VMD Tcl script that draws the C-alpha trace (Angstrom):
set ca {
  {23.44 -9.15 22.21}
  {23.98 -6.01 24.29}
  {21.23 -3.87 25.79}
  {22.40 -0.69 23.97}
  {22.26 -2.54 20.66}
  {18.76 -3.80 21.42}
  {17.66 -0.29 22.38}
  {19.07 1.17 19.16}
  {17.39 -1.54 17.09}
  {14.07 -0.95 18.84}
  {14.29 2.79 18.13}
  {15.05 2.08 14.50}
  {12.12 -0.33 14.26}
  {9.85 2.27 15.85}
  {11.05 4.89 13.35}
  {10.27 2.59 10.42}
  {6.76 1.95 11.72}
  {6.21 5.69 12.29}
  {7.46 6.37 8.76}
  {5.03 3.90 7.27}
  {2.22 5.25 9.43}
  {2.90 8.79 8.19}
  {2.91 7.47 4.62}
  {-0.52 5.97 5.25}
  {-1.75 9.20 6.82}
  {-0.60 11.09 3.74}
  {-2.40 8.66 1.45}
  {-5.49 8.55 3.63}
  {-5.74 12.33 3.82}
  {-6.44 12.46 0.09}
  {-8.99 9.65 -0.25}
  {-12.02 11.45 1.24}
  {-11.50 14.56 -0.90}
  {-11.02 12.84 -4.26}
  {-14.55 13.49 -5.63}
  {-14.40 17.16 -4.56}
  {-10.81 17.49 -5.77}
  {-11.75 16.19 -9.22}
  {-14.71 18.59 -9.30}
  {-12.29 21.40 -8.48}
  {-10.13 20.63 -11.53}
  {-13.07 20.26 -13.92}
  {-14.66 16.79 -13.75}
  {-18.33 16.89 -14.79}
  {-19.67 13.72 -13.10}
  {-18.84 11.06 -10.53}
  {-17.91 8.62 -13.29}
  {-15.62 11.11 -15.01}
  {-14.08 12.09 -11.69}
  {-13.36 8.43 -10.99}
  {-11.62 8.12 -14.37}
  {-9.47 11.18 -13.69}
  {-8.66 9.89 -10.22}
  {-7.69 6.59 -11.81}
  {-5.25 8.38 -14.11}
  {-3.66 10.09 -11.09}
  {-3.26 6.77 -9.29}
  {-1.92 5.08 -12.42}
  {0.69 7.81 -12.90}
  {1.88 7.34 -9.32}
  {2.11 3.59 -9.84}
  {3.94 3.94 -13.16}
  {6.62 6.12 -11.59}
  {6.91 3.75 -8.65}
  {7.32 0.81 -11.01}
  {10.21 2.47 -12.82}
  {12.03 3.68 -9.72}
  {11.28 1.08 -7.01}
  {13.81 -1.58 -8.11}
  {16.43 1.12 -8.75}
  {16.03 2.54 -5.27}
  {15.85 -0.91 -3.70}
  {19.13 -1.87 -5.36}
  {20.69 1.49 -4.42}
  {19.87 0.69 -0.79}
  {21.58 -2.70 -1.20}
  {24.68 -0.91 -2.48}
  {24.88 2.26 -0.39}
  {22.80 1.52 2.69}
  {19.19 1.94 3.77}
  {19.40 5.19 5.76}
  {20.43 7.72 3.07}
  {18.01 6.29 0.52}
  {15.13 6.21 2.99}
  {15.65 9.78 4.20}
  {15.93 11.12 0.65}
  {12.63 9.44 -0.27}
  {10.95 11.02 2.76}
  {12.29 14.45 1.80}
  {10.92 14.12 -1.74}
  {7.52 13.17 -0.32}
  {7.48 16.32 1.82}
  {8.25 18.46 -1.23}
  {5.59 16.64 -3.24}
  {2.82 17.42 -0.76}
  {3.67 21.12 -0.98}
  {3.53 20.83 -4.77}
  {0.11 19.18 -4.57}
  {-1.19 21.81 -2.16}
  {-0.33 24.55 -4.66}
  {-1.89 22.74 -7.65}
  {-5.07 24.13 -9.17}
  {-5.16 22.26 -12.50}
  {-5.27 18.56 -13.33}
  {-1.89 18.47 -15.12}
  {-0.20 19.92 -12.03}
  {-1.77 17.22 -9.88}
  {-0.52 14.69 -12.40}
  {3.07 15.91 -12.09}
  {2.71 15.80 -8.32}
  {1.63 12.18 -8.36}
  {4.55 11.23 -10.60}
  {6.91 12.89 -8.12}
  {5.25 10.97 -5.30}
  {5.74 7.73 -7.24}
  {9.46 8.44 -7.51}
  {9.52 8.81 -3.74}
  {7.56 5.59 -3.28}
  {10.86 3.95 -2.32}
  {9.95 4.78 1.26}
  {8.03 1.51 1.51}
  {10.59 -0.54 -0.43}
  {13.56 0.56 1.64}
  {11.62 0.43 4.90}
  {10.58 -3.19 4.39}
  {14.16 -4.10 3.41}
  {15.29 -2.41 6.66}
  {12.86 -4.55 8.64}
  {14.19 -7.67 6.89}
  {17.75 -6.61 7.82}
  {17.04 -6.32 11.55}
  {14.68 -9.33 11.87}
  {15.38 -13.03 12.10}
  {13.49 -15.24 9.61}
  {11.07 -16.51 12.25}
  {10.15 -12.93 13.25}
  {9.70 -11.46 9.78}
  {6.05 -12.46 9.29}
  {4.99 -10.86 12.56}
  {7.03 -7.73 11.86}
  {5.67 -7.40 8.34}
  {2.29 -7.76 10.00}
  {3.14 -4.74 12.17}
  {3.78 -2.85 8.94}
  {0.13 -3.51 8.15}
  {-0.81 -2.33 11.63}
  {1.12 0.91 11.11}
  {-0.73 1.44 7.86}
  {-3.97 0.67 9.64}
  {-3.33 3.34 12.27}
  {-2.41 5.74 9.48}
  {-5.66 4.98 7.73}
  {-7.54 5.70 10.95}
  {-5.92 9.09 11.33}
  {-5.48 10.05 7.67}
  {-9.07 9.94 6.39}
  {-10.43 11.44 9.60}
  {-7.95 14.32 9.44}
  {-8.51 14.70 5.70}
  {-12.28 14.81 6.03}
  {-12.13 17.38 8.82}
  {-9.38 19.48 7.23}
  {-11.26 19.60 3.93}
  {-13.98 21.53 5.74}
  {-11.42 24.35 6.08}
  {-10.02 24.13 2.54}
  {-9.67 21.45 -0.10}
  {-5.85 21.73 -0.02}
  {-5.48 21.66 3.78}
  {-4.84 17.86 3.88}
  {-1.78 18.27 1.62}
  {-0.23 20.88 3.91}
  {-0.73 18.61 6.91}
  {0.95 15.70 5.10}
  {3.88 17.94 4.11}
  {4.49 18.99 7.72}
  {4.34 15.38 8.97}
  {6.76 14.14 6.31}
  {9.26 16.95 6.92}
  {9.17 16.34 10.67}
  {9.85 12.65 10.11}
  {12.92 13.43 8.01}
  {14.38 15.37 10.94}
  {13.44 12.58 13.33}
  {15.20 9.99 11.16}
  {18.41 12.01 10.97}
  {18.85 11.57 14.73}
  {17.47 8.12 15.59}
  {17.98 5.90 12.53}
  {21.19 3.83 12.37}
  {22.32 2.09 9.21}
  {21.04 -1.51 9.10}
  {23.11 -2.94 6.25}
  {26.77 -3.47 7.06}
  {29.24 -2.54 4.27}
  {30.45 -6.14 4.01}
  {26.90 -7.30 3.23}
  {26.32 -4.76 0.45}
  {26.39 -5.64 -3.23}
  {27.55 -3.45 -6.13}
  {24.98 -1.39 -7.99}
  {24.80 -2.49 -11.62}
  {23.26 -0.48 -14.43}
  {21.10 -3.46 -15.25}
  {19.30 -2.62 -11.99}
  {17.97 0.51 -13.74}
  {15.72 -1.74 -15.84}
  {12.80 -2.77 -13.60}
  {12.04 -5.74 -15.82}
  {15.58 -7.07 -15.32}
  {15.11 -7.06 -11.56}
  {11.77 -8.82 -11.93}
  {13.29 -11.49 -14.17}
  {16.13 -12.05 -11.70}
  {13.64 -12.42 -8.86}
  {11.42 -14.84 -10.76}
  {14.48 -16.99 -11.56}
  {15.36 -17.20 -7.88}
  {14.25 -20.60 -6.55}
  {11.02 -20.44 -4.57}
  {10.11 -16.82 -5.40}
  {7.89 -17.16 -8.48}
  {4.74 -18.43 -6.78}
  {4.66 -15.91 -3.89}
  {5.41 -13.07 -6.33}
  {2.54 -14.11 -8.62}
  {0.20 -14.36 -5.64}
  {1.20 -10.91 -4.40}
  {0.65 -9.38 -7.84}
  {-2.84 -10.79 -8.33}
  {-3.90 -9.97 -4.77}
  {-2.62 -6.40 -5.05}
  {-4.40 -5.92 -8.38}
  {-7.70 -7.12 -6.94}
  {-7.29 -5.16 -3.70}
  {-6.64 -1.89 -5.56}
  {-10.40 -1.60 -6.05}
  {-10.66 -0.23 -2.49}
  {-8.36 2.81 -2.69}
  {-9.30 3.48 -6.32}
  {-13.08 3.47 -5.95}
  {-14.11 3.70 -2.30}
  {-14.74 7.46 -2.30}
  {-16.53 7.40 -5.66}
  {-18.42 4.16 -4.86}
  {-19.85 5.45 -1.57}
  {-20.50 8.89 -3.04}
  {-22.48 7.33 -5.89}
  {-24.32 4.70 -3.85}
  {-25.05 6.65 -0.66}
  {-24.27 10.28 -1.64}
  {-21.67 10.51 1.12}
  {-19.72 13.73 1.73}
  {-15.94 13.99 2.14}
  {-16.41 13.97 5.92}
  {-18.51 10.79 5.90}
  {-16.14 9.07 3.49}
  {-13.27 9.99 5.79}
  {-15.04 8.54 8.82}
  {-15.80 5.30 6.97}
  {-12.16 4.94 5.96}
  {-11.09 5.67 9.52}
  {-13.40 2.88 10.67}
  {-11.74 0.53 8.22}
  {-8.35 1.62 9.55}
  {-9.42 0.72 13.09}
  {-10.45 -2.74 11.92}
  {-7.21 -3.13 9.96}
  {-5.05 -2.15 12.93}
  {-6.92 -4.61 15.11}
  {-6.43 -7.41 12.60}
  {-2.74 -6.72 11.99}
  {-1.61 -5.90 15.52}
  {-4.09 -8.03 17.47}
  {-5.37 -11.00 15.51}
  {-2.40 -11.69 13.23}
  {0.13 -12.62 15.97}
  {-2.50 -14.85 17.57}
  {-3.29 -16.60 14.30}
  {0.40 -17.10 13.47}
  {1.12 -18.61 16.90}
  {-1.94 -20.86 16.98}
  {-2.48 -22.00 13.39}
  {0.73 -21.01 11.58}
  {1.48 -18.73 8.66}
  {-0.19 -20.83 5.98}
  {-3.54 -21.15 7.79}
  {-3.42 -17.43 8.49}
  {-2.91 -16.84 4.78}
  {-5.89 -19.07 3.98}
  {-8.12 -17.09 6.35}
  {-7.03 -13.89 4.65}
  {-7.69 -15.13 1.12}
  {-11.14 -16.53 1.93}
  {-12.04 -13.28 3.71}
  {-10.96 -11.34 0.62}
  {-13.29 -13.44 -1.55}
  {-16.25 -12.85 0.79}
  {-15.46 -9.14 0.99}
  {-15.32 -8.57 -2.75}
  {-18.54 -10.46 -3.44}
  {-20.24 -8.64 -0.59}
  {-19.26 -5.17 -1.79}
  {-20.28 -6.13 -5.29}
  {-23.84 -6.82 -4.18}
  {-24.57 -4.51 -1.23}
  {-27.18 -1.77 -1.37}
  {-27.39 -0.66 2.29}
  {-25.03 0.93 4.80}
  {-25.64 -1.95 7.21}
  {-24.45 -4.41 4.59}
  {-21.38 -2.27 3.94}
  {-20.40 -2.30 7.61}
  {-20.71 -6.10 7.84}
  {-18.67 -6.70 4.70}
  {-16.01 -4.24 5.86}
  {-15.02 -6.75 8.57}
  {-14.08 -9.32 5.94}
  {-12.22 -6.66 3.94}
  {-10.06 -5.99 7.00}
  {-9.42 -9.71 7.58}
  {-8.25 -10.04 3.98}
  {-5.19 -7.96 4.87}
  {-3.80 -10.94 6.72}
  {-2.63 -12.18 3.32}
  {0.08 -9.78 2.02}
  {2.34 -9.90 5.13}
  {2.30 -13.71 5.03}
  {3.24 -13.87 1.36}
  {5.85 -11.11 1.74}
  {7.50 -12.97 4.61}
  {7.53 -16.19 2.57}
  {9.31 -14.37 -0.25}
  {11.79 -12.62 2.07}
  {12.76 -15.91 3.74}
  {13.89 -17.31 0.39}
  {16.82 -14.91 -0.09}
  {19.92 -13.71 1.79}
  {20.49 -10.28 3.35}
  {22.23 -8.82 0.30}
  {19.12 -9.38 -1.86}
  {16.43 -8.14 0.51}
  {16.39 -4.71 -1.15}
  {16.13 -6.34 -4.57}
  {13.24 -8.57 -3.51}
  {11.35 -5.79 -1.74}
  {11.94 -3.55 -4.77}
  {10.52 -6.21 -7.08}
  {7.52 -6.70 -4.78}
  {6.94 -2.94 -4.90}
  {7.33 -2.99 -8.69}
  {4.77 -5.75 -9.10}
  {2.43 -3.88 -6.76}
  {2.94 -0.72 -8.82}
  {2.16 -2.59 -12.07}
  {-1.06 -3.70 -10.42}
  {-1.64 -0.16 -9.19}
  {-1.06 1.18 -12.69}
  {-3.43 -1.22 -14.46}
  {-6.17 -1.51 -11.83}
  {-7.19 2.19 -11.68}
  {-7.50 2.39 -15.46}
  {-9.51 -0.83 -15.68}
  {-11.59 -0.54 -12.50}
  {-12.60 3.09 -13.05}
  {-13.60 2.28 -16.63}
  {-15.80 -0.55 -15.40}
  {-17.26 1.69 -12.69}
  {-18.15 4.44 -15.16}
  {-19.77 1.90 -17.50}
  {-21.96 0.51 -14.71}
  {-23.08 3.86 -13.32}
  {-23.87 5.24 -16.77}
  {-27.55 6.03 -17.14}
  {-27.76 4.16 -20.44}
  {-26.44 0.82 -19.15}
  {-26.93 -1.69 -16.34}
  {-26.65 0.06 -12.98}
  {-24.25 -1.92 -10.78}
  {-21.73 0.27 -8.91}
  {-20.26 -2.83 -7.26}
  {-19.23 -4.44 -10.58}
  {-15.48 -3.75 -10.07}
  {-15.59 -5.53 -6.69}
  {-17.12 -8.60 -8.34}
  {-14.27 -8.63 -10.86}
  {-11.81 -8.60 -7.97}
  {-13.68 -11.51 -6.40}
  {-13.28 -13.55 -9.58}
  {-9.53 -12.87 -9.57}
  {-9.19 -14.06 -5.97}
  {-11.17 -17.21 -6.77}
  {-8.78 -17.95 -9.67}
  {-5.80 -17.30 -7.37}
  {-6.78 -19.83 -4.69}
  {-5.09 -22.89 -6.31}
  {-1.73 -21.07 -6.42}
  {-2.11 -19.81 -2.86}
  {-2.63 -23.36 -1.70}
  {0.79 -24.25 -3.18}
  {2.53 -21.88 -0.75}
  {2.36 -24.28 2.20}
  {6.00 -25.29 1.78}
  {7.07 -21.62 1.84}
  {5.58 -20.93 5.27}
  {7.20 -21.21 8.69}
  {5.59 -24.02 10.68}
}
mol new
graphics top color blue
foreach p $ca { graphics top sphere $p radius 0.5 }
foreach p [lrange $ca 0 end-1] q [lrange $ca 1 end] { graphics top cylinder $p $q radius 0.2 }
display resetview
């Protein structure tokens, strides 16, 4: 393989990681301001604000569910680059839309538009699968987590600080970053999927359930897809409730929430970029997955029962370690299919994640409101305990993934 080709591939890989990092920054910018943002559009309490925030997150996930398999299949048919850049452009426009919003229904439309553009992740992960050999995919998907971790360091910190200037300032920052990345991609991103490896786009690909059925019928995919769905559902409790949970339990401001999320991002980046390659090399993919799942269980139970900031900091370490799990399972799924179906598989994974992201905010915020209501049992951590139960029930299926892992 020639040096120029390697250099081009490295630049493309770097662009994908930067793209995913900017996505995480954009998401992280919003998290610290959610309680204040919901107050701005009329929420009367922390519980009600959490419910409204849950609706926003569910609308994003619903749009992503509908469009992710379509966009994934479009990238299989027409190439990764045009689809990826279009998604990034839509995200830039969406952040401007959100910055101008002053009513809840406008925010809702903005989140739906962002969900349509959620193909950024789907196409980006398919791109990584295109340019990576099977034995390198787990580590590279782990770097995706590291990019998100860095984004979550920068995003909440920037969001918390920018919110001191104005509540909409984080949206403007995200818009500028996304637009700049579109221009960057136009110049440095080559196409990763050769025309001879593309497959025709069929109208049946428009139906997200059809793509899911096809994926579940593919030998070896059902178990990792089920595991990803349950894990993503349980893990949604963090982005859905963190701001409202810490605001309710410790009366934290947007700035403090942002700093706490930045701290989590530092831990996540360390786990994904530092510990994950070491674990994979020394104990293999399956053992690494086991460590992640057990850490998730400890983290959820811990957050369900904590009452002090010290306890929160200790449990946060296990929450970061739990993110060893998704890259392992994603790599196991990707290694089961050929190049011409990577977009389909990554689209289905995104669809399952979006189903989880649609259901979890509605369910978890309802539970949260019920347990912070003055007339009931006061247990703000109840949604985390529910997630812990789900992970405990998932363990037997996770243990069946040994044969899917690289030795």
